[in-house]
N, C-alpha and C positions, 0 to 999 in steps of 0.2 A: 558913224558909230552904230554897231548892231543894237537892236532892241531885244533884250532878253525877256523871258517869260515873266520874271518878277517885275521888270520895268513896265511891261504891258499891263500887268495887274494894277500897278500903282497908278498909271495914267488913266485906265478905265475907272478906277475907284475915284480919282479926282474929278473926272469929267461927269461921272454919273451920280456922285454924292453917296454912293454905296460904300460899305466898309471893304477894306482890302480882303478880309476873310470871306465875305460874300462873293466878291469878284473872283477870288482864287477858286472857290468851290464851283462857280459857274464855268470858269475857264477850263478847269480840270474835266468837268462833265462834257463840255463842248468838244474838247480834244479827244476824250474817250469815245464819243459818238462818231467823230470823224474817223478815228482809227478802226473802230468796229465796222463801219460802213465800207472802208477800203479793204479790210481783211476779207469781208464777205464778197468782194469783187464788184461792188457798186460804186457809183460816182457821187460826190458831194458837190452840188451846184449852189453857189451863192451869187445870185443875180447882182450884177454891177461890180462884183469882186473877182470871181473866177470859179474854176472847177478843179477839184482834186479827183484823180482817177488813177487806175493802175494800168500798166501795159507790160506785156511780156518782152523781156530782153533775151535775145537768142544766145545760145552758147557761143563763146568766141575764144580766140587765142590772144593772150596778152604777153607782154614782156616784162619780167621783173627788172625794174630800173637799177637795182643794186648789182645783180649778177648777170643780167642780159639773157637769162634763161627764159625759154618759152613756157608759159603755164596756161592750163585750160581754165577758163572761167565758166562755171555752170550757168545754165539758163535760169533766170529768175524774174519775178515780177518786180517792177520798179514803180515808185510813186511819181506821178506826173502832175504838174500844175499848169493850167492854161488860164492866163489872166482874162478877165472880162473886159469889154470895151471901155467902160468907165475907168477902171483901174489903169489900163494901158494908156488911155488918153491922159490921165492925170500924171502918170510917170513921165510921159513924153511931152508934157506941156512946156512951152518955152517961156 
């Protein structure tokens, strides 16, 4: 089951003993800072968790699945996440 932002806020509030309102404000601020950093072209590194960065995706040709028509997809920056070793090890733990 996916974890929504509101679910995350509730869980952090429970674990930290802070109010949901405080956690919501901190979460919003954290996500704003991550967004601003990526928009500026920089990387967000969270040791043990992973790194968020942007990478340029080249212009390409794709196919519209409904019509079969070829369409041009413009070049654009994409957000990339690279998991840290601790996170990757935890996810792959048997």
